[in-house]
C-alpha positions as CSV (number, residue, x, y, z in Angstrom):
1,X,2.7,0.8,18.1
2,X,0.6,4.0,17.7
3,X,-0.8,3.8,14.3
4,X,0.8,7.0,13.1
5,X,4.4,5.8,13.5
6,X,5.6,5.7,9.9
7,X,8.8,3.9,10.7
8,X,7.1,1.0,12.4
9,X,4.4,1.0,9.8
10,X,7.1,0.6,7.1
11,X,8.6,-2.2,9.1
12,X,5.3,-4.1,9.3
13,X,4.6,-3.5,5.7
14,X,8.0,-4.8,4.6
15,X,7.4,-8.0,6.7
16,X,4.0,-8.6,5.0
17,X,5.2,-8.2,1.4
18,X,8.9,-9.4,1.7
19,X,8.3,-12.8,0.3
20,X,6.0,-11.6,-2.5
21,X,8.2,-9.0,-4.2
22,X,11.7,-9.5,-5.6
23,X,14.3,-7.0,-4.6
24,X,11.9,-5.2,-2.3
25,X,14.6,-3.4,-0.3
26,X,16.4,-2.0,-3.3
27,X,13.2,-1.1,-5.1
28,X,11.8,0.8,-2.1
29,X,14.9,3.0,-1.6
30,X,13.9,5.6,-4.3
31,X,10.6,6.1,-2.5
32,X,12.1,6.7,0.9
33,X,11.4,10.1,2.5
34,X,12.1,11.8,5.8
35,X,9.1,10.5,7.9
36,X,9.8,13.0,10.7
37,X,7.5,15.5,8.9
38,X,4.6,13.1,8.9
39,X,2.2,14.3,11.5
40,X,-1.0,12.8,13.0
41,X,-3.2,14.8,10.7
42,X,-1.5,13.4,7.6
43,X,-1.6,9.9,9.0
44,X,-5.3,10.2,9.7
45,X,-5.9,11.2,6.1
46,X,-3.8,8.3,4.9
47,X,-5.7,5.9,7.1
48,X,-9.0,7.1,5.7
49,X,-7.7,7.0,2.1
50,X,-6.0,3.5,2.3
51,X,-9.2,2.0,3.6
52,X,-11.0,3.4,0.6
53,X,-8.6,1.9,-2.0
54,X,-8.9,-1.8,-1.2
55,X,-12.5,-2.4,-2.2
56,X,-12.4,-0.6,-5.5
57,X,-9.0,-2.3,-6.3
58,X,-10.5,-5.7,-5.7
59,X,-13.5,-4.8,-7.8
60,X,-11.3,-3.6,-10.6
61,X,-9.3,-6.8,-10.5
62,X,-12.6,-8.9,-10.6
63,X,-13.7,-6.8,-13.6
64,X,-10.2,-7.2,-15.2
65,X,-10.1,-3.4,-15.7
66,X,-6.4,-2.5,-16.3
67,X,-7.2,1.2,-16.2
68,X,-9.0,1.1,-12.9
69,X,-6.3,-1.2,-11.3
70,X,-3.6,1.2,-12.5
71,X,-5.5,4.3,-11.2
72,X,-5.8,2.8,-7.7
73,X,-2.1,1.7,-7.9
74,X,-1.1,5.2,-8.8
75,X,-2.9,6.6,-5.8
76,X,-1.2,4.0,-3.6
77,X,2.2,4.7,-5.1
78,X,1.9,8.4,-4.1
79,X,0.6,7.7,-0.6
80,X,3.5,5.3,0.2
81,X,6.1,8.0,-0.7
82,X,4.2,10.8,1.0
83,X,3.9,9.2,4.4
84,X,7.2,7.3,4.6
85,X,6.1,3.8,3.8
86,X,8.0,3.1,0.6
87,X,7.1,-0.5,0.5
88,X,3.6,0.6,-0.4
89,X,4.9,2.3,-3.5
90,X,6.6,-0.9,-4.6
91,X,3.4,-2.8,-4.1
92,X,1.7,-0.2,-6.3
93,X,4.4,-0.7,-9.0
94,X,3.7,-4.5,-8.9
95,X,0.0,-4.0,-9.1
96,X,0.4,-1.7,-12.1
97,X,2.8,-4.0,-13.9
98,X,0.6,-7.0,-13.2
99,X,-2.4,-5.1,-14.8
100,X,-0.4,-4.1,-17.8
101,X,0.6,-7.8,-18.3
102,X,-2.9,-9.0,-17.8
103,X,-1.8,-11.0,-14.8
104,X,-4.9,-10.5,-12.7
105,X,-4.1,-13.4,-10.4
106,X,-0.9,-11.6,-9.3
107,X,-2.9,-8.4,-8.8
108,X,-5.5,-10.3,-6.7
109,X,-2.7,-11.8,-4.6
110,X,-1.2,-8.4,-3.9
111,X,-4.6,-6.8,-3.3
112,X,-5.6,-9.5,-0.8
113,X,-2.3,-9.1,1.1
114,X,-2.9,-5.3,1.0
115,X,-6.4,-5.9,2.5
116,X,-4.8,-8.1,5.2
117,X,-2.2,-5.4,5.8
118,X,-4.9,-2.8,6.4
119,X,-6.8,-5.1,8.8
120,X,-3.6,-5.9,10.8
121,X,-2.1,-2.4,10.9
122,X,-5.3,-0.3,11.4
123,X,-8.1,-0.7,13.8
124,X,-11.2,1.4,13.3
125,X,-10.6,5.1,13.0
126,X,-9.6,6.8,16.2
127,X,-8.1,3.7,17.9
128,X,-4.5,2.6,18.5
129,X,-3.0,-0.8,17.8
């Protein structure tokens, strides 16, 4: 897969989060977009931004900062919808809901899987998988 293929990226994302999130398929439908308009430039920006979310998210979880977790989740929610990876938007919903409930172990579980997802789906900038 070339890393800028949104359809394959969504498929990989769904595989990684399927067992963690109830009703993932139904919940991701509202965030689905026409990914044919996603170009290499947009995916490059996405790749740079997604790499920058994981560390602050994990720090916010360690600090039990509901506001910071929800801020990072909101950014993730928008990115998923924009680039055609709706599963990311559902992950963001789960992170935000977990933070609101004070369920930081659930937030950590999701963030660690997100970190693994970034590692698996993206090699260093400028390379292909």
